[in-house]
N, C-alpha and C positions, 0 to 999 in steps of 0.2 A: 532425400538426397542434402549431404555436406556440401554447404558452398564453400567457394574460398573465398579467401579475406577481402578480393577487390568485389566479389560479387553482394558478402555480406555489407559492405562499406554503402555500395551502391540501393541496398536495401532500407540501411539507417537515411542515406541522406532523402529518398524519398519519403519517407514514412517523416520525415523530419520538415519539409517542405509541405505538405498538409498538412502537419500541427500548425506549424506558426500561420500558413495561410487560416486558418480555422481562427485563432492566434488573435489574425487582425480583424476578421469578420466580429467576432468576439466583442474585442475593445469597440467598433465602431455601432456598436449596437444592432448589426445586419441579423446577426445568430442567437439562440438563446445558451443560455449555460449547458443544455441537456442536447442540445444541438453539437454544441463545443465537444461535449462528453463524449457521442457517440461519433463523430467523426475520429476523434482521437485514438476509440478503441477500437474503429474499423483500420484506423494506419497502420497504428502497430501490429495487429490482429494480422496485415496483408504480408509485414515484414517478417515476423515471428514464424506463421505458417508455410513459408516460403524456402525453409530448411527444417529437415527432421530431428537435429539434432536438442534432444530437451530442454538443454542450456540457453540455448540462444531460443526456444520456444517459451522461455519464460522471462529473456530480455536480457541475457547475459551473454557476453562473449568469452569463454577461457575452456579449459577443462576443468577437470574432476576436481584436481585440491583446489585451485583457485576459487571454483563454485564453495567450495565448503569454507575456506578464507572469507570471501567476501558475505555469505548467507549464514552461516551458523551463530553469529554473534545474535540473531535475535532473539535467541532462548537466553540471550545475557539479561536479557528485560522480564524474564519470567522467573520467578521468583516460587511459584507450588502449582500444583497441577491445577487441572481446570477447561474450560472451555476455548478454543482457539480461534477466531475469524483471522480470514489471509484476503484483504480485501484487494481486486486486483489481479486473484489468483493464476492465471493466463492459463497454462496446459496441468496446473497441479503439479508441476515438479518439485516447487520451492517448500508446497506439502507433503511430498513423499517425504523428500530430505529431512524434515521436522519432526516427523515420525519416530526414522532412523535416530535423530541426535538426541531428541530428547527420551528415547527409552535409553540411550548411552547413558544418558544423564542421570538415568532412576526418575525421568518425569512424565507422568502419565497424562497425555493431553488429548483431548476429545477436539478434533479437527474437523473444520469447517471452510468453503472457500465462496466468496463472490465475486463472480467476474458478468460487466455488463457485455461482453461480445459473445454472443451464441454459439459461434463456430472454436472459441480458444476454451467456454462453456465445455462447447462438447467433447472435446479435445482431454478436461481436465478427467471428464464422467467414466471415458474410456483407459484412461490409464492407470485412475484410482477407481474400480469397480467397489469396492468395499463401501466407501467415502462415495458414493455418487450422489446418494439420498441427502449429505451433507454438499453438497457443490450447487450451490444458487446462482440463479441469473438475476440479473439487475443493477442498478446506478446506487450506488452508497448515497447518493444526494437524497434521496426521496425512499430509497428501500424500506419495508416495514420486515425485520427480522421476526422470524417464529420464536427466538425467545433474544436477551441480551446474551453478550460473552465477556468471558473475563478476560480477556486477551482478545483483543483487536488491534490485526497490523495493518498500516496502509503508507502511500506514500503520498506529498503533496502536488506531485506528479498529476493528479487524478483531479486536481481542484481546476476550475478556469482560472486567467489570468488573478488576483488581487482576490481570488475567495477560497484561499488556503486557510485561513480565520475562520471563516464559515462553516469548510468545510470539521473541521476538527470539533470545533462547539457543537455540530449538528450529533457527529457520529460519539460524543461524549453526552449528549444529551439523551439519545435515540438505541445505541448498539451498545456501548460498554456497559457492564450491570454494575451497579454500587460495592467497593471496594474493588474495582477491576482497572487494566492498563491501558489505555492506548498508547502504540507504537509504532512510528514514525521512523522508515527507512529500510536499510541501510542508505545513506547520504553522504557523500565524500566531506572534507573539512571545509571546503567554499562556501556548502550549502548549512552548515553544521550553526551559525548566529540568525540564519536567517527562518531556520526549523525553530529553533529556542525561540524567534519574538514571534513566529506564528503561531507558537501554544500563548504567551504574554497576551495579544490580540483576540486571542479566543478565551480569556477570564481564567486560563489555568496559572494559579499563585504560584506553581512551583513542576522546572521540568528537569530531569537529569538526562545525561545521556553515556553510552558505553562504549566503548571503542576496539578496533583490533585490527591490524596490520596483517597482509599479504607477505609472500614469499618476495613480490618485486617491490616492496618497500611503501606498497599504497595503504592508506588509512582511512578506513569507512566508520560511520558512527552511526549506533541509532535513538533516538532521543524518544523517551517515554514519560507518562504523568498517567498518576492517579485520578480517578474517575471523583474522587471526593476531594483532588484541589480543585476541580472546575465546580463542583456542588458546592463546596465553600464558599469561594469567589462569586457564585449566583445570589446565596441567601447574603452576604454583605452588599449585595445591590450595586455590584461592579455592572459596565456596558455590556450589553448582550453583542457579540460581534456580526450579528444577523441585520440589525436595524442601526445602531447606535443609541439605543433606548436604554434604561436600566433596564436589569435584569427581575424577572418576576421576583 
């Protein structure tokens, strides 16, 4: 069922309360990073699956037009055909739309998704039976991909507090293929500087951004970087974002 605005606000508030509590516990050292990610994922899944609107189940509260205006800019960071992994794919609706939008642009993408929450991963497989074999269950922090991907889209909200640069470094090291791109976002203007800063702390020598403004005047950004920029920084011996030691 489609819930009322008030009901959705209550779902958001309840999920945020759980996330805030998990963040406090993580900062006190009473739970691990994996514990934090599981608790956050479960809270979001409960909120998302409380409504049958596919956009709501993908973490967006708005109509089809606004959804496209808010999410299609992910493809502005995609320069050529290739494999594409959506990290935190939720119910798979973004993957479904990216398939349509990329074809409209004449791009051929081999789409896959990764989802930590089992219920959301199952929802994505049901929504996208043709892609079901490419909807993976796992935690991006330690997931071992079956192969590397040309494009990986993710959000920094998947990282526990203070761990965003480490997560970027991990994905660039182990998930994005040589010559590929790591794409973060969409994010609002208020998070743009922090997103670029996370790439800097992850030893990425250069990051880029693209933007789009929706009908309500809200501008969102996607920040992306080439895996080669990260690898080049490591070869020059810059600090590793995980442990503060020189890179290998």
